[in-house]
Backbone as numpy.savetxt, mean C-alpha at the origin, in Angstrom:
# Nx Ny Nz CAx CAy CAz Cx Cy Cz
12.53 -8.38 -32.63 11.32 -8.64 -32.99 10.43 -10.11 -32.43
9.30 -10.17 -31.67 8.90 -11.08 -31.43 7.94 -11.97 -32.48
7.86 -13.16 -33.00 7.43 -13.50 -34.23 5.96 -14.44 -33.80
4.87 -13.75 -33.76 3.93 -14.65 -33.57 2.82 -15.25 -34.12
3.58 -15.26 -35.24 3.02 -16.04 -36.03 3.73 -17.58 -36.42
4.59 -17.71 -35.92 5.13 -19.37 -35.83 4.16 -20.27 -34.77
4.57 -21.27 -35.05 3.91 -22.41 -34.48 4.50 -22.52 -32.94
3.42 -22.40 -32.13 3.91 -22.47 -30.67 4.26 -24.13 -30.27
5.20 -24.12 -28.86 5.48 -25.72 -28.88 4.07 -26.54 -28.14
3.98 -27.63 -28.37 2.81 -28.11 -27.44 3.53 -27.93 -26.11
2.32 -28.29 -25.18 2.32 -28.76 -23.75 3.12 -29.65 -23.33
2.64 -30.78 -24.30 3.81 -32.03 -24.03 5.01 -31.65 -24.13
5.98 -30.74 -25.24 7.27 -30.67 -25.79 7.64 -29.78 -24.40
6.71 -28.68 -23.67 6.94 -27.86 -22.65 7.09 -28.67 -21.49
6.35 -29.80 -21.25 6.76 -30.84 -20.05 7.75 -31.77 -20.18
8.41 -31.99 -21.37 9.95 -32.51 -22.23 10.83 -31.84 -21.01
10.54 -30.44 -21.33 11.77 -29.44 -21.14 11.90 -28.43 -19.90
12.44 -28.73 -18.83 12.40 -27.51 -18.10 12.85 -26.10 -18.52
13.64 -25.80 -19.71 13.79 -24.63 -19.69 12.86 -23.92 -20.32
12.15 -24.66 -21.11 10.83 -24.19 -21.75 9.35 -23.88 -20.60
9.57 -24.40 -19.45 8.61 -24.34 -18.45 8.95 -22.66 -18.04
10.00 -22.51 -18.13 10.24 -20.99 -17.33 10.30 -19.91 -18.39
10.59 -20.36 -19.82 10.44 -19.18 -21.08 8.74 -19.26 -21.19
8.35 -20.28 -21.51 6.95 -20.10 -21.44 6.15 -19.63 -20.32
6.84 -19.60 -19.23 6.06 -19.61 -17.63 4.93 -20.91 -17.92
5.34 -21.84 -17.69 4.62 -23.53 -17.27 3.65 -23.29 -18.58
3.78 -22.95 -19.49 2.93 -23.07 -20.67 1.98 -22.00 -21.60
2.08 -20.66 -20.41 0.58 -19.93 -20.63 1.22 -19.38 -22.23
2.82 -19.13 -22.64 3.24 -18.64 -23.65 2.72 -19.69 -25.23
1.96 -20.75 -24.64 1.43 -21.79 -25.61 0.62 -21.55 -26.01
-0.81 -20.64 -25.26 -1.97 -20.24 -25.81 -2.21 -18.92 -26.81
-2.68 -19.56 -27.85 -2.75 -18.53 -28.62 -4.43 -18.44 -29.10
-4.94 -17.20 -29.41 -3.92 -15.97 -29.99 -2.97 -15.30 -28.75
-2.14 -14.27 -29.27 -1.86 -13.29 -28.40 -1.38 -14.11 -26.95
-0.10 -14.73 -27.13 0.46 -15.44 -26.34 0.96 -14.32 -25.36
1.63 -13.31 -25.75 2.16 -12.18 -24.92 1.26 -11.70 -23.35
0.11 -11.68 -24.36 -1.08 -11.29 -23.50 -1.43 -12.32 -22.46
-1.38 -13.52 -22.89 -2.12 -14.62 -22.41 -0.78 -14.90 -20.74
0.59 -14.39 -21.16 1.22 -14.70 -20.17 1.09 -13.42 -19.52
0.70 -12.19 -20.11 0.78 -11.24 -19.16 -0.11 -11.12 -17.78
-1.25 -12.22 -18.25 -2.66 -12.23 -17.25 -2.13 -13.31 -16.17
-1.28 -14.25 -16.86 -0.66 -15.26 -16.09 0.19 -15.04 -14.86
0.72 -13.61 -15.51 1.93 -13.28 -14.61 1.40 -12.69 -13.15
0.37 -11.59 -13.93 -0.62 -11.01 -12.67 -1.45 -11.95 -11.88
-1.90 -13.24 -12.15 -2.48 -14.19 -11.44 -1.58 -14.54 -10.37
-0.43 -15.15 -10.83 0.94 -15.43 -10.08 1.26 -14.28 -9.10
1.23 -12.77 -9.37 1.41 -12.00 -8.06 0.49 -12.03 -7.36
-0.89 -12.11 -7.47 -1.99 -12.45 -6.55 -1.57 -13.18 -5.96
-1.76 -14.39 -6.40 -1.19 -15.25 -5.31 -0.01 -15.26 -4.25
0.86 -14.68 -4.98 2.08 -14.53 -4.33 2.20 -13.57 -3.57
1.60 -12.38 -3.57 1.20 -11.32 -2.27 0.38 -11.71 -1.89
-0.35 -12.56 -1.60 -1.67 -12.96 -0.46 -0.57 -13.91 0.60
-0.18 -14.87 -0.03 0.83 -15.81 0.92 2.11 -15.45 1.21
3.18 -14.64 0.48 4.12 -14.43 1.19 4.81 -13.15 0.73
3.81 -12.37 0.27 4.12 -11.04 0.44 5.40 -10.52 -0.64
5.01 -8.47 -0.94 6.14 -8.26 -1.94 7.35 -7.84 -1.83
7.94 -8.47 -0.64 9.25 -8.51 -0.37 9.81 -10.05 -1.34
8.99 -10.87 -1.26 9.08 -12.19 -1.64 9.23 -12.02 -3.30
8.08 -11.42 -3.63 8.12 -11.36 -5.35 9.12 -10.32 -5.72
9.82 -9.15 -5.32 10.99 -8.57 -5.46 12.13 -9.63 -5.57
12.24 -10.42 -4.58 13.51 -11.48 -4.81 13.56 -12.31 -6.10
11.82 -12.70 -6.26 11.48 -13.81 -7.29 11.56 -13.32 -8.75
10.87 -12.17 -8.67 11.71 -11.39 -9.77 12.82 -11.06 -9.98
13.91 -11.17 -9.57 15.06 -11.10 -9.84 15.68 -12.22 -10.04
15.20 -13.13 -9.16 16.28 -14.31 -9.61 15.32 -14.85 -11.30
13.88 -14.73 -11.67 13.11 -14.89 -12.76 13.88 -14.02 -13.78
14.13 -12.92 -13.59 14.90 -12.25 -14.72 16.41 -12.93 -15.29
17.21 -13.73 -14.10 18.22 -14.18 -14.59 17.99 -15.68 -15.27
17.00 -16.10 -14.67 16.56 -17.37 -15.19 15.87 -17.23 -16.53
15.40 -15.74 -17.01 14.82 -16.05 -18.13 15.75 -15.59 -18.96
16.77 -15.16 -18.73 18.20 -14.70 -19.49 18.95 -15.84 -19.95
18.84 -16.77 -19.14 19.67 -18.24 -19.55 18.67 -19.12 -20.16
17.11 -19.18 -19.67 16.20 -19.88 -20.62 15.73 -19.54 -22.08
15.90 -17.90 -22.43 15.62 -17.83 -23.74 16.57 -18.47 -24.34
17.96 -18.65 -24.00 19.04 -18.90 -25.08 18.53 -20.65 -25.59
18.22 -21.43 -24.04 18.17 -22.64 -23.43 17.13 -23.27 -24.34
16.15 -22.28 -24.92 14.90 -22.74 -25.77 14.61 -22.60 -27.15
15.67 -22.07 -27.44 16.11 -21.76 -28.97 15.91 -22.86 -29.64
16.51 -24.25 -29.28 16.82 -25.21 -30.07 15.37 -25.54 -30.47
14.67 -25.46 -29.39 13.14 -25.88 -29.35 12.33 -25.22 -30.12
12.48 -24.16 -30.16 11.91 -22.73 -31.01 11.89 -22.61 -32.06
13.32 -22.30 -32.54 14.24 -21.57 -33.42 14.20 -20.39 -33.55
14.14 -19.59 -32.27 13.80 -18.36 -32.92 14.32 -17.83 -31.29
15.29 -17.08 -31.66 15.43 -16.20 -29.92 14.33 -15.70 -28.92
13.78 -15.23 -30.09 12.35 -14.31 -29.33 11.39 -14.83 -29.69
11.22 -15.99 -29.73 9.90 -16.84 -30.17 8.53 -16.07 -29.57
7.54 -15.84 -30.02 6.26 -15.59 -29.78 5.85 -16.26 -28.29
5.96 -17.45 -27.90 6.03 -18.13 -26.99 6.74 -18.07 -25.65
7.87 -17.02 -25.78 8.53 -16.54 -24.80 8.02 -15.57 -24.26
7.81 -16.02 -23.34 6.86 -14.82 -22.41 7.56 -14.82 -20.79
8.47 -15.44 -20.72 9.24 -15.04 -19.08 9.60 -13.33 -19.38
9.79 -12.59 -20.30 9.82 -11.51 -19.96 8.99 -10.51 -19.38
7.51 -11.00 -20.27 6.30 -10.05 -19.66 6.16 -10.54 -18.06
6.35 -11.53 -17.72 5.94 -11.99 -16.34 6.96 -11.17 -15.56
7.89 -11.08 -15.83 9.03 -10.29 -14.73 8.61 -8.60 -15.11
8.59 -8.40 -16.35 8.16 -6.63 -16.15 7.00 -6.89 -15.61
5.61 -7.64 -15.94 4.48 -7.26 -15.23 4.52 -7.51 -13.70
5.42 -8.28 -13.15 5.99 -8.00 -11.62 6.15 -6.50 -10.98
7.48 -6.54 -11.75 7.77 -4.76 -11.33 6.85 -3.85 -11.59
5.57 -3.83 -12.93 5.00 -2.90 -12.98 3.99 -3.03 -11.65
3.58 -3.88 -11.17 2.56 -4.19 -10.28 3.10 -4.43 -9.04
4.05 -3.92 -8.86 4.93 -3.54 -7.74 4.77 -2.47 -7.44
5.15 -1.53 -8.52 5.50 0.04 -8.32 4.35 0.74 -8.89
3.06 0.37 -8.72 1.71 0.74 -9.46 0.61 0.68 -8.46
-0.13 1.86 -8.32 -1.43 1.30 -7.28 -1.98 0.19 -7.12
-2.46 -0.12 -5.54 -3.44 -1.28 -5.43 -4.46 -0.76 -5.97
-5.49 -2.23 -5.69 -6.65 -2.24 -6.32 -6.55 -2.72 -7.70
-7.88 -3.58 -7.90 -8.04 -4.55 -9.08 -7.91 -3.59 -10.49
-8.54 -2.29 -10.34 -8.81 -1.26 -11.42 -7.57 -0.85 -12.05
-6.58 -0.57 -10.81 -5.26 -0.07 -10.89 -4.42 -0.95 -11.71
-4.39 -2.73 -10.85 -3.37 -3.56 -11.60 -3.80 -3.58 -13.03
-5.41 -3.92 -13.33 -5.74 -4.01 -14.75 -5.37 -2.88 -15.45
-5.34 -1.81 -15.23 -4.65 -0.73 -16.23 -3.02 -0.48 -16.03
-2.45 -0.81 -14.90 -0.86 -1.43 -15.19 -0.85 -2.73 -16.21
-1.44 -3.45 -16.38 -1.30 -4.58 -17.39 -1.62 -4.21 -18.68
-2.66 -3.66 -18.67 -3.21 -3.21 -20.24 -2.14 -1.67 -20.39
-1.36 -1.16 -19.86 -0.59 -0.03 -20.20 0.93 -0.81 -20.69
1.38 -1.62 -19.84 2.26 -2.66 -20.01 2.56 -3.04 -21.49
1.49 -3.83 -21.59 1.35 -4.74 -22.90 1.42 -3.34 -24.16
0.23 -2.54 -23.96 0.50 -1.19 -24.79 2.00 -1.30 -25.32
2.86 -0.52 -24.26 4.04 -0.37 -24.31 5.06 -1.82 -24.74
4.38 -2.63 -24.28 5.54 -3.71 -24.90 5.28 -3.94 -26.77
4.04 -3.51 -27.36 3.86 -3.54 -28.45 4.77 -2.85 -29.40
4.45 -1.57 -29.03 4.66 -0.56 -29.63 6.16 -0.30 -29.82
6.90 -0.87 -28.86 8.43 -1.20 -28.42 9.10 0.58 -28.98
8.78 1.52 -27.67 9.50 2.75 -27.79 10.61 2.77 -27.36
11.89 3.51 -27.64 12.88 3.63 -27.44 13.43 3.60 -26.05
14.43 2.86 -25.64 15.37 2.56 -25.94 14.84 0.82 -26.04
13.89 0.42 -26.10 13.02 -0.80 -26.42 13.23 -1.24 -28.06
13.27 -0.04 -28.45 13.01 -0.60 -30.01 14.68 -0.65 -30.60
15.16 -0.06 -29.66 16.75 -0.13 -30.57 17.32 -1.79 -30.02
16.69 -1.90 -29.07 17.31 -3.53 -28.82 16.40 -4.73 -29.30
15.24 -4.42 -29.67 14.59 -5.01 -30.79 15.26 -5.43 -31.98
15.78 -4.23 -32.81 16.56 -4.05 -33.98 17.45 -5.00 -33.96
18.08 -4.93 -32.71 19.96 -5.29 -32.53 19.53 -7.00 -32.18
21.01 -7.45 -32.10 21.07 -8.46 -32.17 20.60 -9.17 -30.78
19.68 -10.35 -31.17 18.56 -10.70 -29.86 19.49 -11.80 -29.19
19.67 -11.83 -27.81 19.99 -12.97 -27.02 18.93 -12.93 -25.82
19.44 -13.59 -24.82 18.43 -13.55 -23.41 18.44 -12.24 -22.76
19.36 -11.58 -22.66 19.44 -10.31 -21.65 18.55 -9.03 -22.26
18.80 -9.31 -23.90 17.87 -8.10 -24.55 16.74 -8.59 -24.41
16.37 -9.89 -24.78 15.04 -9.82 -24.94 14.12 -9.27 -23.18
15.13 -9.97 -22.23 14.27 -9.59 -20.92 14.47 -8.11 -20.78
15.48 -7.36 -21.26 15.36 -6.09 -20.70 14.46 -5.00 -21.90
14.19 -5.68 -22.93 12.99 -4.70 -23.45 12.10 -4.89 -22.89
11.27 -5.47 -22.01 10.04 -5.59 -21.50 10.31 -4.43 -20.31
11.93 -4.72 -19.63 11.53 -3.83 -18.94 11.31 -2.29 -19.13
12.26 -2.30 -20.29 11.73 -0.70 -20.34 10.14 -0.32 -21.01
9.98 -1.30 -21.68 8.15 -1.02 -21.67 7.27 -1.20 -20.01
8.09 -2.02 -19.21 7.37 -1.74 -17.65 7.66 -0.23 -17.24
8.71 0.22 -17.34 9.10 1.54 -17.23 7.94 2.78 -17.33
7.87 2.58 -18.77 6.78 3.64 -19.31 5.56 3.41 -19.10
4.86 1.89 -18.74 3.72 1.87 -18.02 3.94 2.56 -16.63
4.72 2.39 -15.75 4.61 2.67 -14.29 4.58 4.46 -14.51
5.27 4.91 -14.97 5.35 6.31 -15.38 3.80 6.61 -15.54
3.40 6.26 -16.84 1.95 6.50 -17.15 0.66 5.93 -16.19
0.94 5.02 -15.75 -0.24 4.67 -14.71 -0.04 5.56 -12.97
1.31 5.85 -13.06 1.49 6.32 -11.35 1.12 8.16 -11.71
1.17 8.38 -13.03 0.99 9.52 -13.33 -0.82 9.98 -13.03
-1.24 8.87 -13.90 -2.85 8.98 -13.93 -3.20 9.14 -12.36
-2.29 7.96 -11.41 -2.96 8.11 -10.07 -2.81 9.58 -9.40
-1.65 9.96 -9.66 -1.79 11.48 -8.90 -2.47 12.37 -9.29
-3.03 12.03 -10.33 -3.99 13.27 -10.84 -5.40 13.37 -10.49
-5.77 11.45 -10.19 -7.18 11.28 -9.59 -6.97 11.45 -7.69
-5.67 11.35 -7.54 -5.37 11.29 -6.25 -5.72 13.56 -5.72
-5.24 13.71 -6.59 -5.21 15.51 -6.80 -6.36 16.16 -6.68
-7.18 15.16 -7.44 -8.47 15.88 -7.92 -9.40 15.26 -6.95
-9.31 14.24 -5.77 -10.16 14.18 -4.94 -9.51 14.48 -3.76
-8.54 14.96 -3.62 -8.06 15.16 -2.39 -6.85 16.54 -2.45
-7.70 17.54 -2.80 -6.79 18.92 -3.11 -5.97 19.50 -2.30
-5.87 19.16 -0.93 -5.31 19.54 0.13 -4.29 18.70 0.72
-4.01 17.62 -0.17 -3.65 16.43 0.41 -1.70 16.71 0.34
-1.46 16.36 1.66 0.06 16.95 1.78 0.94 15.72 1.68
1.32 15.03 0.68 2.38 13.48 0.23 3.07 13.56 1.41
4.13 14.75 1.48 5.31 14.53 2.92 4.54 13.94 4.12
3.42 14.42 4.57 3.03 14.22 5.82 2.24 13.03 5.53
1.62 12.40 4.46 1.12 11.33 4.43 2.30 10.07 4.09
3.09 9.93 3.78 4.32 9.58 3.90 5.36 9.38 5.11
5.27 10.49 6.05 5.48 10.28 7.54 4.16 9.41 8.19
3.63 10.01 7.85 2.34 8.82 8.32 2.52 7.85 8.33
2.70 7.27 6.97 2.92 5.87 6.90 4.35 5.20 7.24
4.96 5.74 7.16 6.36 5.21 8.11 6.70 5.36 9.30
5.28 5.90 9.65 4.93 5.69 11.75 4.20 4.71 11.72
3.32 4.26 11.29 2.48 3.27 11.24 3.26 1.82 10.93
3.99 1.88 10.19 4.95 0.36 9.69 6.03 0.24 10.80
6.35 1.32 11.54 7.21 1.60 12.76 6.70 0.80 13.65
5.66 1.53 14.17 4.22 1.22 15.53 3.99 -0.67 15.35
3.99 -1.04 13.55 3.58 -2.21 13.79 4.65 -3.51 13.72
5.91 -2.99 12.97 6.76 -3.67 13.67 7.54 -3.70 14.98
6.94 -2.64 15.97 7.37 -2.97 17.40 6.36 -3.82 18.24
4.98 -3.57 17.43 4.10 -4.22 18.41 3.71 -5.72 18.02
4.03 -6.20 17.03 3.39 -7.38 16.86 4.28 -8.26 17.29
3.90 -9.31 18.23 4.37 -9.86 19.04 4.17 -9.59 20.64
3.91 -8.24 20.62 3.90 -8.30 22.02 2.29 -8.25 22.97
1.39 -8.77 21.80 0.29 -9.09 22.88 -0.50 -7.63 23.06
-0.10 -6.91 22.38 -1.09 -5.40 22.99 -1.77 -5.26 22.02
-3.67 -4.37 22.44 -4.13 -4.12 21.74 -4.63 -2.74 21.42
-4.67 -2.14 20.18 -4.81 -0.68 20.04 -6.36 -0.47 19.83
-6.95 0.50 20.54 -8.31 1.31 20.40 -7.90 2.63 19.88
-8.76 3.40 19.54 -8.55 4.86 18.93 -9.91 5.07 18.97
-10.14 6.58 19.54 -11.30 7.29 20.07 -11.15 8.79 19.33
-11.81 8.97 18.44 -11.16 10.31 17.64 -12.28 11.18 17.50
-12.13 12.40 17.54 -13.43 13.44 17.37 -12.82 14.10 15.99
-12.10 15.32 15.94 -12.32 15.86 14.94 -11.46 15.41 13.39
-10.61 14.02 13.81 -9.78 13.46 12.74 -10.68 12.61 11.78
-12.18 11.82 12.67 -13.32 11.66 12.25 -12.69 10.09 11.59
-11.70 9.43 12.12 -11.54 8.07 12.20 -10.16 7.89 10.95
-9.24 9.01 10.62 -8.58 9.02 9.87 -7.06 8.30 10.61
-7.40 8.39 11.99 -6.26 7.45 12.63 -6.20 6.08 12.39
-8.02 5.82 12.82 -8.40 4.35 12.53 -7.76 3.50 10.93
-7.77 4.39 10.21 -7.81 4.25 8.81 -6.59 3.82 8.45
-5.77 5.25 9.30 -3.98 4.84 8.54 -3.50 3.66 9.34
-3.95 3.20 10.58 -3.29 2.07 11.53 -3.85 0.67 10.44
-4.89 0.99 9.82 -5.34 -0.17 9.22 -4.98 -0.51 7.87
-4.00 0.72 7.61 -3.71 0.58 5.77 -2.54 -0.40 5.58
-2.00 -0.80 6.37 -1.13 -1.76 6.12 -1.55 -3.27 6.78
-1.13 -4.39 5.64 -1.77 -5.53 6.43 -1.07 -6.23 7.40
-1.80 -6.78 8.34 -1.86 -7.56 9.49 -1.90 -6.51 10.72
-2.53 -5.47 10.37 -3.35 -4.70 11.42 -3.97 -5.42 12.56
-5.00 -6.44 11.76 -5.94 -7.23 12.82 -5.31 -7.57 13.77
-3.94 -8.02 14.02 -3.16 -8.58 15.25 -3.34 -7.72 16.13
-3.29 -6.33 16.00 -3.04 -5.37 16.95 -3.93 -4.19 17.34
-4.78 -3.93 16.00 -5.78 -3.56 16.03 -7.10 -3.65 16.37
-7.74 -3.57 17.24 -9.34 -4.15 17.33 -10.46 -3.32 16.92
-10.47 -1.97 17.20 -11.79 -1.27 16.66 -11.59 0.25 17.24
-12.09 1.10 16.76 -11.75 2.73 16.79 -13.43 3.54 17.03
-13.56 4.39 17.60 -14.65 4.93 17.72 -14.41 6.27 17.11
-15.50 6.97 16.70 -15.51 8.04 15.87 -16.50 8.82 16.45
-16.47 9.55 17.34 -17.67 10.40 18.46 -17.40 11.89 18.25
-18.33 12.85 16.76 -17.46 13.76 16.56 -18.03 14.98 17.30
-19.20 14.44 17.71 -20.31 15.54 18.38 -20.22 14.66 20.50
-20.92 15.69 20.88 -20.61 15.64 22.30 -21.48 14.72 22.73
-22.82 14.47 21.92 -23.50 13.47 22.36 -22.77 12.01 21.75
-22.55 12.16 21.31 -21.65 10.57 20.37 -20.28 10.36 21.79
-19.78 11.37 22.23 -18.78 11.43 23.21 -19.81 10.47 24.63
-20.62 11.23 25.03 -21.21 10.98 26.02 -21.73 8.93 25.74
-22.43 9.09 24.54 -23.47 7.74 24.51 -22.08 6.44 24.17
-21.11 7.48 23.25 -20.44 6.04 23.21 -19.49 5.69 24.25
-18.69 6.85 24.80 -18.02 6.78 25.49 -17.66 6.89 26.88
-18.91 7.53 27.68 -19.36 7.26 28.75 -18.69 8.61 29.42
-18.12 9.44 28.31 -17.84 10.90 28.75 -18.57 11.57 29.77
-18.75 12.21 30.93 -20.02 12.81 31.27 -20.74 14.10 30.95
-21.63 14.52 31.02 -21.87 15.43 30.20 -21.42 16.77 31.15
-21.56 16.64 32.54 -20.69 17.49 33.46 -19.21 18.29 32.75
-18.96 16.88 32.27 -17.33 17.26 32.13 -17.38 18.09 30.31
-18.29 17.66 29.78 -18.29 18.49 28.81 -18.68 19.87 28.75
-20.02 19.69 29.61 -20.39 21.22 29.76 -19.59 21.95 30.46
-18.68 21.70 30.99 -17.81 22.77 32.15 -16.59 23.29 31.64
-16.13 21.93 30.76 -14.67 21.93 30.36 -14.62 22.51 29.03
-15.62 21.54 27.72 -15.79 21.60 26.66 -15.33 20.41 25.98
-15.65 19.95 24.76 -15.34 18.92 24.02 -13.50 18.83 24.19
-12.98 20.07 23.65 -11.46 20.38 23.25 -10.78 20.28 24.63
-10.97 19.71 25.60 -9.57 20.01 26.76 -9.05 18.47 27.03
-8.37 18.52 27.88 -7.36 17.53 28.70 -8.60 16.67 29.54
-9.67 17.08 29.90 -10.50 16.40 30.67 -11.58 15.82 29.70
-11.79 16.06 28.73 -12.58 15.16 27.41 -11.90 14.12 27.42
-10.38 14.53 26.76 -9.61 13.32 26.00 -9.26 12.43 27.17
-9.14 12.69 28.25 -9.10 11.91 29.58 -10.46 11.17 29.89
-11.39 11.22 29.36 -12.85 10.46 29.54 -12.82 9.46 28.37
-12.18 9.80 27.28 -12.51 9.15 26.45 -11.50 7.97 25.98
-10.21 8.33 26.78 -9.08 7.20 27.09 -10.11 6.04 27.81
-10.38 6.90 28.81 -11.21 5.88 29.58 -12.29 4.87 29.60
-13.14 5.23 28.36 -14.33 5.06 27.53 -14.00 3.79 26.66
-12.93 4.57 26.14 -12.55 3.20 24.88 -11.85 1.97 24.91
-11.31 2.34 26.49 -10.70 1.06 27.54 -11.64 0.08 27.74
-12.64 1.07 28.27 -13.55 0.20 28.78 -14.73 -0.46 27.96
-14.87 0.24 26.95 -15.69 -0.45 25.89 -14.91 -1.40 24.68
-13.46 -1.68 25.11 -12.99 -2.65 24.24 -12.13 -3.56 24.56
-11.68 -4.58 23.52 -10.35 -5.43 24.79 -9.01 -5.01 24.63
-8.97 -3.63 24.51 -7.63 -3.21 24.08 -6.65 -2.88 25.51
-5.06 -2.78 25.07 -4.70 -2.48 26.05 -3.85 -1.19 26.28
-4.25 -0.57 25.05 -3.89 0.90 24.85 -4.82 1.38 23.80
-4.92 3.02 24.37 -5.86 3.77 23.53 -5.09 5.38 23.46
-5.67 5.75 21.94 -4.72 6.96 21.86 -6.64 7.83 21.65
-6.72 8.87 22.16 -8.00 9.58 21.55 -7.58 10.84 21.15
-8.26 11.58 20.50 -7.92 12.94 20.06 -8.96 13.71 19.88
-9.39 15.36 20.15 -10.14 15.99 20.49 -9.71 17.39 19.92
-10.14 18.39 19.05 -9.85 19.64 18.99 -10.62 20.24 17.88
-9.95 21.46 17.24 -10.45 22.44 16.12 -9.53 22.61 15.03
-9.96 21.62 14.13 -9.49 21.70 12.91 -9.68 23.19 11.91
-10.80 23.89 12.13 -11.00 24.68 11.50 -12.07 24.62 10.50
-12.27 25.61 9.20 -11.58 27.04 9.58 -11.81 27.89 10.97
-13.63 27.08 10.92 -14.71 27.95 12.30 -13.95 27.29 13.63
-14.99 27.71 14.16 -15.10 26.84 15.86 -14.03 27.50 16.87
-12.72 28.35 16.99 -12.18 28.74 17.66 -13.27 29.47 18.74
-12.31 29.08 20.32 -12.86 29.40 21.14 -11.89 30.25 22.14
-12.56 31.07 22.92 -11.48 31.75 24.11 -10.32 31.30 24.21
-8.83 31.35 24.39 -8.14 30.25 24.80 -7.87 28.91 24.11
-8.63 28.86 22.71 -8.33 27.66 22.23 -8.65 28.20 20.69
-7.45 29.04 20.21 -7.62 29.35 18.44 -7.32 28.05 17.19
-7.83 28.09 16.17 -8.15 27.09 15.54 -6.65 26.29 15.37
-6.77 25.11 15.60 -5.23 24.30 15.68 -5.03 23.67 16.84
-5.75 24.23 17.89 -5.72 23.53 19.18 -5.81 21.92 18.94
-5.10 21.05 19.81 -6.03 19.75 19.34 -5.23 19.21 21.03
-5.92 18.24 21.73 -5.61 17.70 22.85 -5.31 16.24 22.07
-4.51 15.67 22.54 -4.15 14.22 22.00 -3.84 13.89 23.46
-4.50 12.26 23.29 -3.93 11.08 24.96 -3.70 10.02 24.70
-2.87 9.16 25.34 -2.76 7.99 24.92 -2.64 7.12 26.73
-3.26 6.01 26.89 -3.25 5.60 28.02 -3.43 3.88 27.64
-2.80 3.12 28.62 -2.55 1.83 29.11 -3.92 1.31 29.95
-4.46 0.44 29.81 -5.14 -0.19 30.63 -4.48 -0.20 32.18
-5.44 0.39 33.12 -5.13 0.03 34.85 -3.67 1.24 34.90
-3.59 2.19 33.92 -2.87 3.43 33.81 -3.26 4.42 33.96
-2.57 5.23 34.37 -3.08 6.70 34.21 -2.78 7.20 32.67
-3.91 8.13 32.27 -3.56 8.51 30.77 -2.79 9.62 30.72
-2.16 9.91 29.63 -1.54 11.40 29.86 -2.00 11.96 28.26
-2.30 13.34 28.39 -2.73 14.24 27.54 -2.20 15.57 27.18
-1.59 15.73 25.97 -0.82 16.82 25.89 -1.58 18.03 24.81
-1.63 19.40 24.97 -1.91 20.15 24.04 -1.08 20.36 23.08
-1.39 20.57 21.56 -0.58 20.86 21.00 -1.47 22.09 20.17
-0.78 22.45 19.21 -1.45 24.04 18.25 -0.52 24.03 17.14
-1.36 23.07 16.05 -0.71 22.94 14.76 -1.17 24.38 13.83
-0.25 24.56 12.90 -0.97 25.41 11.90 -1.35 24.83 10.39
-1.78 25.80 9.83 -1.87 24.91 8.43 -3.79 24.95 8.37
-4.00 24.45 7.22 -5.30 24.16 6.87 -6.25 23.04 7.71
-7.30 23.26 7.31 -8.11 21.95 8.11 -7.23 20.94 7.50
-7.01 20.31 6.58 -6.76 19.09 6.11 -5.39 19.26 7.08
-4.46 19.78 7.02 -3.01 19.82 7.59 -3.05 19.44 8.88
-3.91 20.18 9.59 -4.09 20.25 11.21 -4.73 18.77 11.75
-5.55 18.34 10.74 -6.05 16.73 11.48 -4.80 15.83 10.19
-4.11 15.82 9.48 -2.99 15.04 9.46 -1.82 14.99 10.30
-1.52 16.33 10.94 -0.63 16.80 11.96 -1.08 15.52 13.12
-2.35 15.85 13.48 -2.80 14.75 14.62 -2.63 13.84 14.70
-2.86 13.09 13.49 -3.18 11.84 13.09 -1.06 11.37 13.37
-0.52 11.97 12.88 0.84 11.87 12.90 1.27 11.71 14.54
0.89 12.69 15.26 1.27 12.95 16.37 0.93 12.01 17.55
-0.32 11.51 16.97 -0.95 10.52 17.99 -0.57 9.11 17.46
-0.03 8.50 16.70 0.63 7.38 16.33 2.14 7.37 16.61
2.81 8.49 16.33 4.37 8.50 17.22 3.72 8.03 18.71
2.88 9.02 19.27 2.93 8.47 20.78 2.71 7.19 20.94
2.07 6.16 20.19 1.42 4.85 20.64 2.91 4.42 20.42
4.02 4.35 19.47 5.44 3.67 19.40 6.16 4.60 20.72
5.82 5.67 21.21 6.99 5.83 22.35 6.33 4.88 23.51
5.07 4.59 23.73 4.43 4.43 24.69 5.09 2.42 24.36
5.25 2.32 23.59 5.88 0.87 23.10 7.50 0.74 23.87
7.94 1.91 23.25 9.59 2.49 23.61 9.56 1.80 25.40
8.54 2.55 26.00 8.76 2.98 27.55 8.34 1.19 28.03
7.86 0.26 27.32 7.74 -0.77 27.73 9.22 -1.73 27.42
10.14 -1.62 26.49 10.86 -2.16 26.19 12.40 -2.32 26.25
């Protein structure tokens, strides 16, 4: 077990010995009281900067490298600290905090909860960390017991996040949302560097397509704006859908979605548009258009629109999510046609 009552090394000592830079995480472990907590919050700050500048793939690689360096630095630091798991050694906390933050929800309060949960489990030492802590200490066991604390924190925080998610969105289909997430990532991968710009025009989805497209970093490079035109009046005022089209064919029609695409392109700087209009339910069915009927269209600037009719099954949320998935898949296929 770490001893927090031993005297921490001075910052001057840390500066003289590179292995102490690593084991104390650039001196953050020298701050008292509670050096482990200081080290954990220093790790959070470093995570935030690395995530902003270099991304999460880099942090995963850095965590792996730092784990290996930590195993070595703990042993190399022992002559200066007179104890293998000295309280000033916080490189184990740093790696563990990074792993926790990589595998728990985004957002300040979730990340704060994740760090606090990790510190709790790091202090109480549940098995198998407690077994390692009582055994013979070396660099590897010092690093590993904090990884076990990280696992407990990840399980607890993600369980809390799941409960919050289900309470706010009781009809949420996680499999469908994973499918949508994968489609957005695929679209982003294909569209970056092509110069294509996307605009959306949504009715029944109420902005869900725009929200999905902007859920990943870097979307501003290829997504410009989204129109949420839920009523006929909004379609007419914002997208110039002729009132005669709406009166004759209704909002749920090929003709209306074609006009929505034209208006979205005309009122934006986009080169690609997707538009949707349909009946999510549970009410609103019309003759020949049962609940679940959705028209989805795509268009390139200066090209003809392509509109398809779909009949989705499920409740209101399911119909909307299926619409989002098909709409985004259509954008991916539009890019494939040009490659």
